[in-house]
C-alpha positions as CSV (number, residue, x, y, z in Angstrom):
1,M,-88.8,57.0,-93.3
2,K,-90.8,56.2,-90.1
3,Q,-94.0,57.5,-91.9
4,L,-93.3,55.3,-94.9
5,L,-92.9,52.2,-92.6
6,L,-96.1,53.1,-90.8
7,L,-97.9,53.4,-94.1
8,L,-96.6,50.0,-95.2
9,A,-97.6,48.4,-91.9
10,I,-101.1,49.9,-92.2
11,T,-101.4,48.7,-95.8
12,F,-100.4,45.1,-95.0
13,S,-102.4,45.0,-91.8
14,F,-105.5,46.0,-93.8
15,Q,-104.8,43.3,-96.3
16,A,-104.6,40.7,-93.5
17,T,-107.8,41.8,-91.8
18,A,-110.0,42.5,-94.9
19,Q,-111.1,38.9,-95.0
20,E,-114.2,37.4,-96.6
21,I,-116.1,35.0,-94.5
22,I,-117.7,31.9,-96.0
23,Q,-119.6,29.5,-93.8
24,T,-119.0,25.9,-94.8
25,E,-120.2,22.5,-93.4
26,Q,-116.9,22.0,-91.7
27,G,-116.0,25.4,-90.3
28,V,-115.4,29.0,-91.4
29,L,-113.5,29.7,-94.6
30,K,-111.7,33.0,-94.5
31,I,-110.5,34.5,-97.8
32,Y,-108.1,37.4,-98.0
33,P,-107.6,39.3,-101.3
34,I,-103.8,40.2,-101.5
35,Q,-103.2,41.6,-105.0
36,H,-103.8,40.9,-108.7
37,A,-104.1,37.0,-108.8
38,T,-103.0,36.4,-105.3
39,L,-105.2,35.4,-102.4
40,V,-104.9,33.5,-99.2
41,M,-107.5,31.2,-97.6
42,E,-107.6,29.9,-94.0
43,W,-109.7,26.9,-93.1
44,N,-109.6,24.3,-90.4
45,D,-106.1,25.5,-89.2
46,K,-104.8,25.2,-92.8
47,T,-103.3,28.2,-94.7
48,I,-103.6,28.1,-98.4
49,Y,-101.8,30.5,-100.9
50,F,-102.8,31.0,-104.5
51,D,-100.2,32.3,-107.0
52,P,-98.1,34.0,-104.3
53,Y,-96.8,37.4,-105.6
54,G,-95.5,40.6,-104.1
55,G,-92.6,39.5,-101.9
56,A,-92.6,37.9,-98.5
57,E,-93.9,41.2,-96.9
58,A,-97.3,40.7,-98.5
59,F,-97.7,37.5,-96.4
60,Q,-96.1,38.7,-93.1
61,N,-99.4,38.6,-91.2
62,F,-100.3,35.0,-92.3
63,N,-99.1,31.6,-91.2
64,K,-96.7,29.6,-93.3
65,P,-98.5,27.9,-96.1
66,D,-99.7,24.4,-95.9
67,L,-100.9,24.3,-99.5
68,I,-99.9,26.4,-102.5
69,F,-101.8,26.5,-105.8
70,I,-100.1,27.8,-108.9
71,T,-102.1,28.3,-112.1
72,D,-99.5,29.1,-114.8
73,I,-95.9,29.7,-115.6
74,H,-96.0,33.5,-116.0
75,G,-94.3,35.7,-113.4
76,D,-97.5,37.1,-111.9
77,H,-98.5,33.5,-111.1
78,L,-95.3,31.5,-110.7
79,N,-93.3,34.2,-109.0
80,K,-90.0,32.6,-108.0
81,K,-88.7,35.6,-106.2
82,T,-91.6,35.6,-103.8
83,L,-91.6,31.8,-103.4
84,Q,-87.9,31.8,-102.5
85,A,-88.5,34.5,-99.9
86,L,-91.3,32.6,-98.2
87,E,-90.9,29.6,-95.9
88,T,-92.4,26.9,-98.2
89,S,-90.4,23.8,-97.1
90,Q,-93.5,22.3,-95.4
91,A,-95.9,23.3,-98.2
92,I,-97.6,21.0,-100.7
93,F,-97.7,22.6,-104.1
94,V,-100.5,21.8,-106.5
95,V,-99.4,22.7,-110.1
96,P,-99.8,21.8,-113.7
97,S,-96.9,20.0,-115.4
98,A,-95.6,23.2,-117.1
99,V,-95.1,24.8,-113.6
100,A,-93.6,21.6,-112.1
101,D,-90.9,21.7,-114.8
102,Q,-89.7,25.1,-113.5
103,M,-89.7,24.4,-109.7
104,Q,-86.3,22.8,-109.2
105,D,-85.2,25.7,-107.0
106,I,-88.3,26.1,-104.9
107,D,-88.5,24.5,-101.4
108,N,-91.5,22.2,-100.9
109,S,-92.8,19.3,-99.0
110,S,-94.1,17.7,-102.2
111,I,-95.3,18.7,-105.6
112,E,-98.7,17.3,-106.7
113,V,-99.0,17.6,-110.5
114,I,-102.6,17.8,-111.6
115,N,-103.4,18.7,-115.2
116,N,-106.6,19.8,-117.0
117,G,-109.5,17.4,-116.3
118,E,-107.8,15.6,-113.5
119,S,-108.7,15.6,-109.8
120,N,-107.2,14.8,-106.4
121,Q,-108.0,15.2,-102.7
122,I,-105.5,16.9,-100.4
123,M,-106.1,18.0,-96.8
124,N,-109.7,17.2,-97.1
125,I,-110.1,19.5,-100.1
126,Q,-111.4,18.1,-103.3
127,I,-109.4,19.5,-106.2
128,E,-110.6,19.5,-109.8
129,T,-108.9,21.3,-112.7
130,I,-110.2,22.8,-115.8
131,P,-108.4,24.6,-118.7
132,M,-107.6,28.3,-118.9
133,Y,-106.8,29.7,-122.3
134,N,-107.3,32.5,-124.8
135,L,-109.8,32.5,-127.6
136,P,-109.7,31.7,-130.5
137,E,-107.3,28.8,-129.8
138,S,-103.9,29.3,-131.4
139,P,-100.5,27.8,-130.6
140,D,-99.0,31.3,-130.3
141,N,-101.6,32.6,-127.8
142,R,-100.3,34.0,-124.4
143,H,-102.3,31.2,-122.7
144,T,-102.7,27.9,-124.6
145,K,-105.1,25.2,-123.7
146,G,-103.6,22.5,-121.5
147,R,-100.7,24.5,-120.1
148,G,-102.3,26.2,-117.1
149,N,-105.0,25.3,-114.6
150,G,-108.2,26.8,-113.5
151,Y,-109.1,25.2,-110.1
152,V,-112.5,24.1,-108.7
153,L,-112.1,23.4,-105.0
154,T,-114.7,21.8,-102.7
155,I,-114.0,23.0,-99.2
156,G,-116.5,22.0,-96.5
157,G,-119.1,21.5,-99.2
158,K,-118.6,24.8,-100.9
159,R,-117.4,24.8,-104.5
160,I,-114.9,27.6,-105.2
161,Y,-113.6,28.4,-108.7
162,I,-110.3,30.1,-109.4
163,S,-110.2,31.1,-113.0
164,G,-106.5,31.7,-113.6
165,D,-105.7,33.5,-116.9
166,T,-108.6,32.7,-119.2
167,E,-111.3,33.9,-121.5
168,A,-115.0,32.8,-121.1
169,I,-114.2,29.3,-122.4
170,P,-116.8,26.6,-122.7
171,E,-115.3,24.8,-119.7
172,M,-116.1,27.9,-117.6
173,R,-119.5,28.5,-119.0
174,T,-120.7,25.0,-118.2
175,L,-119.5,24.9,-114.6
176,K,-122.2,23.8,-112.1
177,N,-123.0,24.7,-108.6
178,I,-120.3,27.2,-108.0
179,D,-120.6,29.0,-104.6
180,V,-117.7,31.4,-105.0
181,A,-115.8,32.4,-108.2
182,F,-112.7,34.5,-108.8
183,V,-112.8,35.6,-112.4
184,C,-110.0,37.5,-114.3
185,M,-110.6,40.4,-116.7
186,N,-107.7,42.3,-118.2
187,L,-106.9,43.0,-121.8
188,P,-104.9,42.0,-123.8
189,Y,-104.0,39.1,-121.5
190,T,-107.4,37.6,-120.8
191,M,-110.8,39.1,-121.5
192,D,-112.7,42.3,-121.2
193,V,-115.5,42.9,-118.6
194,D,-118.2,42.3,-121.2
195,Q,-117.0,38.8,-122.0
196,A,-116.3,38.1,-118.3
197,A,-119.8,39.2,-117.4
198,D,-121.3,37.0,-120.2
199,G,-119.4,34.0,-119.0
200,V,-120.4,34.5,-115.4
201,L,-124.0,34.8,-116.4
202,D,-123.8,31.4,-118.0
203,F,-122.5,29.5,-115.0
204,A,-124.2,31.8,-112.4
205,P,-122.0,31.5,-109.2
206,K,-123.7,32.5,-106.0
207,V,-120.8,35.0,-105.3
208,V,-118.2,36.3,-107.8
209,Y,-115.2,38.4,-107.2
210,P,-113.5,40.2,-110.2
211,Y,-109.8,39.8,-109.7
212,H,-106.7,39.9,-111.9
213,Y,-108.1,43.1,-113.5
214,R,-105.0,45.1,-114.3
215,G,-104.0,45.1,-117.9
216,K,-102.0,47.3,-120.3
217,G,-104.6,50.0,-120.2
218,G,-104.7,50.1,-116.4
219,L,-107.4,48.7,-114.2
220,S,-110.6,47.2,-115.8
221,D,-113.9,48.8,-115.1
222,I,-115.2,46.3,-112.4
223,D,-118.2,48.6,-111.7
224,K,-119.3,48.0,-115.3
225,F,-118.8,44.3,-114.8
226,K,-121.1,44.3,-111.7
227,A,-123.7,46.3,-113.6
228,L,-123.7,44.0,-116.6
229,V,-124.1,40.9,-114.4
230,N,-126.8,42.3,-112.1
231,E,-128.7,43.8,-115.0
232,K,-129.5,40.2,-116.1
233,N,-129.2,38.3,-112.8
234,T,-129.7,40.1,-109.5
235,D,-129.2,36.8,-107.6
236,I,-125.4,36.8,-108.3
237,D,-123.6,38.6,-105.5
238,V,-120.8,40.6,-107.2
239,R,-118.3,41.6,-104.6
240,L,-115.9,44.4,-105.6
241,R,-112.7,44.5,-103.6
242,N,-109.5,46.4,-103.9
243,W,-106.9,44.1,-105.3
244,Y,-104.5,47.0,-106.0
245,P,-104.1,48.9,-102.8
246,A,-101.2,51.0,-104.2
247,N,-103.4,52.4,-107.0
């Protein structure tokens, strides 16, 4: 039992120290991959959670969230069990309408509803939303246009894109001046690595992290994704990180 607890402590300690450092015009932005679609950012004494998942223990080495972004209604994004286990009473939630409709039992300071194509500024962070959806468009898709949000955040002059569950939609391909991107790739829920690479090559972020890459067939081949991107554009910094430490 002691060995198991030690292993868990080492795992979560690694998650809390394996940060990515982004220099902004207004201080250092630290980004921590947690798992699947979940990440934490720290900037100017603010702690920001994205799609918190994995129970409160996954966040035990972080401060309480000041700001929480949720992309969609599915359980690996809007995870009520995790949210109810966290201290979120002082957090501002940024969510689409479909998520807000399901948050009656989640503690919060306030809920800011921002839908596709809208924008807001919170805690000196400029927030823009774009769609996330499956192609071809169909009302019975797992992810329909208009329900969930992809987010483009401007933090200290750096533009950061969080894809949510999407395919390489036109709204992604035409993004401009993205410094850091987190792009999903998992069949059958979103897209394969070929489509993800093709979309990334179109909007050419300075840095891209493949994330949300576990599908029905297991983990996607992120090494192939990196090779496909860098074969055509060596200027894009493809950063491969372990979003599934238990695998």
